[in-house]
Every structure is written in C-alpha cells, then in structure tokens.
C-alpha distance (Angstrom), angle and dihedral (degrees) to the residues before:
residue distance angle dihedral
M1 . . .
R2 3.81 . .
K3 3.81 90.9 .
L4 3.78 90.8 49.3
L5 3.83 91.4 50.3
S6 3.81 91.5 48.6
F7 3.80 90.7 49.1
A8 3.82 90.6 50.6
V9 3.82 92.6 50.2
I10 3.79 92.1 47.9
S11 3.80 90.5 48.1
L12 3.77 91.7 51.6
L13 3.81 91.2 49.2
I14 3.79 91.6 49.7
G15 3.80 90.0 47.9
A16 3.80 92.4 49.0
I17 3.81 92.6 48.1
S18 3.83 90.8 46.6
A19 3.80 91.6 49.3
Y20 3.83 90.9 48.1
A21 3.81 90.3 49.9
V22 3.82 90.7 51.8
W23 3.83 90.6 46.1
T24 3.79 93.5 53.0
G25 3.81 89.4 56.4
L26 3.78 96.2 50.8
R27 3.80 118.6 100.5
P28 3.83 128.9 -178.3
S29 3.78 118.2 -97.8
G30 3.80 98.8 178.7
H31 3.79 127.2 117.2
Y32 3.81 124.7 -100.2
L33 3.77 126.3 -162.1
S34 3.80 121.6 -154.7
D35 3.77 133.8 178.3
L36 3.83 107.7 -97.8
R37 3.81 96.2 -178.2
S38 3.79 124.1 119.9
Q39 3.77 138.3 167.2
V40 3.78 137.6 -154.7
V41 3.82 106.6 -116.4
L42 3.82 99.8 167.9
N43 3.80 126.2 32.9
Q44 3.80 113.6 163.4
G45 3.77 131.7 179.4
Q46 3.78 130.7 9.8
P47 3.80 128.1 -66.7
G48 3.78 111.3 -100.3
E49 3.79 146.2 145.7
R50 3.81 96.2 -77.3
G51 3.79 97.3 72.6
N52 3.78 130.1 -131.6
L53 3.80 146.7 -96.6
L54 3.82 110.5 -121.1
G55 3.79 120.8 -169.0
I56 3.78 119.7 -159.2
Q57 3.82 111.1 -160.8
P58 3.82 100.9 -173.1
E59 3.75 128.5 -162.0
L60 3.81 104.9 -136.8
F61 3.79 134.8 179.0
S62 3.79 133.2 -167.9
G63 3.81 92.7 -100.0
D64 3.79 91.6 58.6
Y65 3.80 87.4 72.9
Q66 3.80 96.6 58.1
S67 3.80 88.5 104.3
V68 3.77 141.4 -2.0
E69 3.81 87.4 -117.2
L70 3.80 92.7 59.1
L71 3.79 93.5 48.2
H72 3.81 90.1 46.8
L73 3.82 89.9 52.8
K74 3.79 91.4 54.8
L75 3.82 98.4 43.6
A76 3.82 92.0 43.1
A77 3.81 89.0 53.8
Y78 3.81 89.2 56.1
L79 3.82 92.1 49.4
E80 3.79 90.5 46.3
K81 3.79 88.5 55.1
A82 3.80 89.6 51.3
R83 3.80 90.6 49.9
S84 3.80 91.6 50.2
E85 3.83 88.1 53.5
G86 3.80 91.2 53.0
L87 3.82 93.8 -109.8
L88 3.80 100.0 124.8
N89 3.79 126.7 80.5
R90 3.79 137.8 139.0
K91 3.84 90.9 -81.5
T92 3.79 96.6 48.6
I93 3.81 116.5 124.0
A94 3.84 108.7 -159.9
V95 3.81 118.4 -164.3
L96 3.79 128.6 -157.6
P97 3.84 127.9 -167.8
E98 3.79 132.7 -92.0
H99 3.82 117.9 -82.1
I100 3.79 94.5 13.6
G101 3.79 86.2 127.3
T102 3.82 97.5 40.2
W103 3.79 92.1 72.5
L104 3.79 89.9 61.4
I105 3.80 80.8 90.7
A106 3.81 84.3 85.5
S107 3.81 96.5 51.6
G108 3.81 114.1 122.5
E109 3.79 94.2 7.4
K110 3.79 133.3 134.3
A111 3.82 123.0 -71.9
E112 3.82 90.3 -111.1
V113 3.82 89.8 66.0
Y114 3.81 93.0 60.0
Q115 3.78 93.2 41.0
A116 3.82 93.1 53.7
K117 3.81 115.6 117.7
T118 3.79 96.5 -147.4
V119 3.80 138.0 30.9
K120 3.81 89.2 -116.8
E121 3.81 90.8 56.1
A122 3.80 92.3 46.0
M123 3.82 90.2 50.6
A124 3.81 89.8 51.3
W125 3.79 92.0 53.9
L126 3.80 90.4 44.8
A127 3.80 90.6 52.2
A128 3.80 91.9 47.8
S129 3.78 91.2 52.8
H130 3.81 94.1 57.2
P131 3.82 107.6 36.6
L132 3.82 99.2 155.9
Q133 3.79 96.3 41.7
L134 3.79 90.3 46.3
V135 3.81 93.0 55.9
S136 3.81 90.5 54.4
A137 3.82 92.0 46.0
L138 3.84 91.8 49.1
L139 3.79 90.0 55.4
A140 3.84 89.3 53.2
A141 3.84 95.9 41.6
Q142 3.83 114.7 122.2
G143 3.81 105.2 177.9
E144 3.80 127.6 89.0
D145 3.80 89.4 -116.4
R146 3.79 93.0 63.6
L147 3.80 97.4 179.1
A148 3.83 95.0 52.2
D149 3.83 89.2 44.2
A150 3.80 91.8 49.0
L151 3.79 96.0 47.4
L152 3.82 93.2 49.1
R153 3.79 90.6 44.3
M154 3.81 91.5 47.6
K155 3.79 92.3 55.4
G156 3.79 98.2 30.2
Q157 3.78 97.9 108.0
A158 3.81 93.1 49.5
M159 3.80 91.8 44.5
A160 3.81 92.1 52.1
R161 3.77 90.5 49.8
D162 3.78 93.2 48.4
Y163 3.83 93.4 44.3
Q164 3.80 92.3 55.2
A165 3.77 94.4 42.4
L166 3.79 92.6 49.1
F167 3.80 103.2 41.0
G168 3.79 97.7 29.4
G169 3.80 86.9 49.1
L170 3.83 92.3 51.6
A171 3.82 91.8 48.9
K172 3.81 90.7 52.4
E173 3.81 94.5 41.2
F174 3.82 92.7 54.9
G175 3.82 98.1 31.7
I176 3.81 96.0 -123.1
T177 3.76 142.4 119.3
L178 3.83 108.1 -102.7
V179 3.80 127.8 -160.1
A180 3.78 96.5 -156.0
G181 3.80 99.5 -149.5
S182 3.79 107.5 -122.4
I183 3.79 143.6 -62.9
V184 3.81 133.8 -169.0
L185 3.82 113.1 -122.8
P186 3.83 137.7 159.2
E187 3.82 112.1 -100.6
P188 3.82 94.5 -30.5
R189 3.81 123.1 -162.3
V190 3.77 139.9 157.7
E191 3.80 114.9 -114.8
N192 3.81 120.9 -179.8
G193 3.79 90.5 -17.8
T194 3.81 95.3 -50.0
L195 3.80 127.7 110.0
T196 3.80 107.7 -127.4
V197 3.80 136.3 174.7
G198 3.79 133.8 -137.3
S199 3.79 139.0 -166.6
G200 3.80 98.4 -92.4
P201 3.83 131.5 97.1
L202 3.78 123.2 -44.3
Y203 3.82 116.7 -103.5
N204 3.79 132.0 -169.1
I205 3.82 100.7 -128.7
S206 3.77 140.6 176.5
L207 3.80 124.1 -151.8
V208 3.78 126.6 -162.9
F209 3.81 119.4 -146.0
G210 3.79 125.4 -157.0
S211 3.77 125.9 -137.5
D212 3.81 89.8 -91.6
G213 3.81 89.2 60.4
A214 3.80 93.9 -111.3
P215 3.84 123.3 127.1
L216 3.80 118.1 -102.1
G217 3.81 110.8 -139.1
Q218 3.77 124.8 -33.0
P219 3.83 127.1 -44.3
Q220 3.78 110.2 -73.6
R221 3.81 107.7 -128.1
K222 3.80 124.3 -148.5
S223 3.80 113.8 -111.5
F224 3.82 100.7 -166.2
P225 3.82 111.6 42.3
I226 3.82 112.2 -168.7
R227 3.81 121.9 -123.7
D228 3.82 93.8 -90.4
E229 3.83 90.1 55.4
Q230 3.79 99.7 41.8
G231 3.80 94.4 82.2
F232 3.81 92.5 65.8
T233 3.84 110.5 12.5
A234 3.79 130.4 70.3
A235 3.82 126.9 -137.2
A236 3.82 119.7 -115.2
P237 3.82 123.3 -143.9
I238 3.79 116.7 -99.1
A239 3.81 88.2 -127.0
A240 3.82 87.8 69.5
L241 3.83 92.4 68.6
Q242 3.82 111.8 120.7
V243 3.77 135.2 -153.4
L244 3.81 112.6 -149.3
D245 3.77 129.2 -156.4
T246 3.79 112.5 -123.4
P247 3.82 133.0 167.8
A248 3.81 88.6 -102.2
G249 3.82 97.2 47.4
R250 3.77 143.4 -76.0
L251 3.81 108.5 -34.3
G252 3.79 131.5 -156.0
V253 3.82 126.1 -171.4
L254 3.81 124.7 -150.8
I255 3.80 113.4 -175.7
C256 3.82 110.9 -135.7
A257 3.83 107.7 -77.1
D258 3.81 90.9 29.0
S259 3.81 86.5 73.1
W260 3.85 90.2 66.7
Y261 3.83 96.1 64.2
P262 3.82 126.0 81.0
A263 3.81 94.0 -147.9
G264 3.80 91.4 70.8
Y265 3.80 93.0 53.2
A266 3.78 91.0 48.7
E267 3.78 91.2 51.9
L268 3.80 92.6 48.6
A269 3.82 90.5 47.2
R270 3.81 89.6 56.4
N271 3.78 88.1 55.6
G272 3.82 95.3 49.9
V273 3.80 100.5 -108.1
E274 3.82 116.7 -171.5
L275 3.81 102.8 172.8
L276 3.81 132.0 34.2
A277 3.81 129.9 -154.6
V278 3.82 122.1 -169.7
P279 3.81 116.4 -171.0
A280 3.83 105.5 -162.5
F281 3.80 142.4 -178.2
L282 3.81 128.8 -168.9
T283 3.78 117.7 -172.3
G284 3.77 122.8 -142.5
N285 3.79 134.0 45.5
G286 3.80 112.1 -95.3
H287 3.81 92.9 13.0
W288 3.81 93.0 128.0
S289 3.81 92.6 69.3
K290 3.82 96.7 41.0
P291 3.80 123.0 97.7
W292 3.78 113.3 -78.0
G293 3.80 110.1 -105.3
G294 3.80 99.0 -154.7
Y295 3.80 127.8 -111.2
N296 3.78 96.6 -27.0
G297 3.77 99.7 -123.2
A298 3.80 97.2 -31.7
T299 3.81 130.1 103.1
T300 3.79 117.2 -85.4
P301 3.84 111.7 -117.6
A302 3.76 114.3 -107.5
D303 3.81 92.4 -120.1
V304 3.84 94.2 57.9
S305 3.82 118.3 89.4
L306 3.81 97.8 166.6
K307 3.79 116.7 112.9
P308 3.82 127.1 -139.5
G309 3.79 111.0 -83.9
E310 3.82 96.2 27.3
L311 3.82 91.3 101.2
S312 3.77 136.9 26.2
E313 3.79 116.9 -107.1
G314 3.80 90.5 -105.3
E315 3.80 93.2 49.6
A316 3.79 90.0 49.0
W317 3.79 91.3 53.8
Q318 3.80 89.7 52.7
R319 3.82 97.6 43.9
L320 3.82 102.1 36.0
A321 3.81 107.6 28.0
M322 3.82 136.8 57.0
A323 3.81 97.5 -44.0
A324 3.82 90.7 61.1
R325 3.85 97.8 35.2
L326 3.80 101.8 42.7
S327 3.80 95.7 98.1
S328 3.81 91.9 53.7
S329 3.80 89.4 66.4
G330 3.80 94.6 49.6
A331 3.81 90.6 -121.5
Q332 3.81 117.3 145.5
A333 3.80 97.3 -148.0
G334 3.78 142.0 10.5
I335 3.77 141.2 -176.2
T336 3.81 134.4 -156.2
V337 3.81 118.4 -160.6
F338 3.80 125.3 -168.9
M339 3.79 131.2 -161.0
R340 3.78 116.6 -120.8
G341 3.76 133.3 -173.3
Q342 3.81 135.9 65.8
L343 3.77 117.6 -66.0
W344 3.78 114.8 178.6
G345 3.81 94.6 -34.5
M346 3.79 95.0 -56.1
G347 3.79 96.5 117.9
S348 3.79 121.9 -155.9
D349 3.75 142.2 -135.7
G350 3.79 142.7 173.5
Q351 3.80 137.2 109.7
S352 3.78 114.9 -117.9
S353 3.78 114.4 -130.9
L354 3.79 147.4 -163.0
A355 3.79 121.3 -140.8
T356 3.80 138.4 -169.2
P357 3.81 124.5 168.2
G358 3.80 105.1 -64.8
Q359 3.82 97.4 4.6
N360 3.80 136.4 79.3
S361 3.82 126.7 179.0
L362 3.81 125.2 -167.7
A363 3.78 127.6 -148.7
S364 3.81 113.1 -115.3
V365 3.79 119.5 -104.8
G366 3.78 119.2 -105.7
H367 3.77 147.6 110.6
G368 3.78 123.1 -72.0
A369 3.75 132.8 33.0
R370 3.80 117.1 -39.7
L371 3.80 125.9 -151.8
I372 3.82 120.9 -158.4
N373 3.78 123.9 -172.6
L374 3.78 137.2 -170.6
W375 3.80 120.6 -171.3
L376 3.78 110.4 -145.1
C-alpha cells in the first residue's frame, strides 16, 4: 500500500511538472482588434522647406503588445494618417512617448500576461512562463527591484531586436527621422548599426532612427530616473547627452524628467542644439490636474523655489520643464509627447505640447490618438 501511494504521488508530480512544461511553451494565437483612429489636434505654422516636428500621442492597451506586428499595425496607422494630412516629408522628425518600447517585454507572451489587471500580476505570469531563464537573470540582477531587473534583463536581447526592427522599420517605411520614445535595456549600445545589450546596469534609453532605418548616434540614456524607476535603472551622466544631425536640424533628446533640469539644457547648448524632443510618460488617470508632488525622488534644481502642492502637475510641466527652459538651450523649437491608454491598470495622463521661445501650446484632451505638428 505504501509503495502504491508513493507511486501515485510521484506520478502526480511528474504529471504536474509535464503539464507546467507544456504550459510554459504555449503562446496565444488569437486575433486582437484595437482602435487605429487618430486625429490632428495641433498644427502650427506653415509648410516649408525646413521640415516639421510631429508628435504622436498614441492610445495603447496591453493587448497591443502581443506582437511586434500588432504594434506596428497601430503605429503605422497613425503615421499613415499624418501622411494623408500632408505632415510627412523627408525632413519630418516624428516623436513617440517614453516607455513605448519598454512594454515590448510582453511581446510573444502568454494570454494571461495581457489579461492581467496589474503590472505586478503581469510580471508574475511572465516570471512563471520562463522559470529557467529567470533564475539565471536573477543571479545577474543588479537593481534593488531584483524581479523587475531580472525580467528586463532576461528579455533584453529580444526587446532590443524588436525595438530596432519596429521603429527603424517605421522610419524607413515612411521616410522620416523617428525619435523612438524609450525602452529599458541592460547596458545598451549600437555596434555596427545594430542595437545590442550587455551585462551591465539597466538604462532607460531613447534611440533616433534615420529615414534609412539605421540608428543615429548611440542610445541616449536618461540622467534623472524617477522614484518608480530607481529600483532597477541607473542614472547616466549629463555629459553623455548628444546632439544629432538630422535633415531638419541638430536634435537633442531629453527623456521625461530630464527635461526638468537646467544642466541638460546647458549641455545641449554647448553642442549647438536647434530642436528638442521630450518623450514623456505620466502614470495615473487624472494625474495632470492633481497637485504636483515635487521631483519624485530626485533632487530639486537649484533654480526652483516652488514647493510640492503649489501647482497642479500640468502647471508644473508648463512652468518648470521644457516649455519654460527651451530658450536656455538656444533651441528654436521643442516638443513633448506623452503616452496615453491603459496598460495593466496603470492609467495615464498628460497633454502633449509644442514649444517655441516664449510660446507653449497644449494638445486638447480627448479619447484616441492625438497628432501634434509644428512647422519649422
């Protein structure tokens, strides 16, 4: 009887392990429909020979990240709308929001990942789907948030490949310069025209692609990670900021919170910046109208005397970020682009904006993707 019971227990364990192994290999093959509509809500200036800054404020949902092909379909629809409105030419610089590439971590995963209600739940399903890879990544993790570090490290190589294929492909397909929002990768660099990853710290980076689909310069690393990022991403030195030559002018990129600090503008000014792009992301529905909470775990710039709560979040973005600091860099125009939608229950907020010295214009509030354009 004891032998029979032991045999039954062992058989159940083997069956459970076998079923789990089969489950980890399954991936969804169903169809997913997403709203591809967009509208132009800001279009300033007159078309000319100098090109334009085009902001694409997408409305994205968890299911849009099921595959690179699905995300391409959605973003290409937005660019096709811009082309039909006469907003694309060989000197166009299109800008996407912060972290639009980071969620490629979910590409090709199990249905439970996209159905998760929270990021924590999605991460748990992601971890359960890759037990052996996760163990190796946990041993290599360097951030305080070891699970987030490990998951991003585990999928870093695939994410880098997908990021370049997707956004480099869109730049080439539409014949434009594309600021591809941002993505979190371990020790990213461009080697022989290819975005690769290493074994060092994770960085939140943005890469710009030319109209031939090739990267321009090296990945631009974020210098001032916010509190939510500090557990798994490292801060880059301000001196690493680049200015890139594009058909429309010399371009600098400040990732979200970096646009709040005067040191970045001073560094870009030394390098002769003419145009500024700010990919941004603001978590939480209705956050834009709530009291500003300060610098979110980072040091307050010496030239700021305002205290948390004295402004709304939206007012703080207009008075303390790129719109107010543009002229200090010498740039003639800038654009800030936010992510909108509902990703794993996080919510989102923010109004994308166009800026020239002395003027700032906000995109109107509404559902769906918003396109904003400034003729240079």
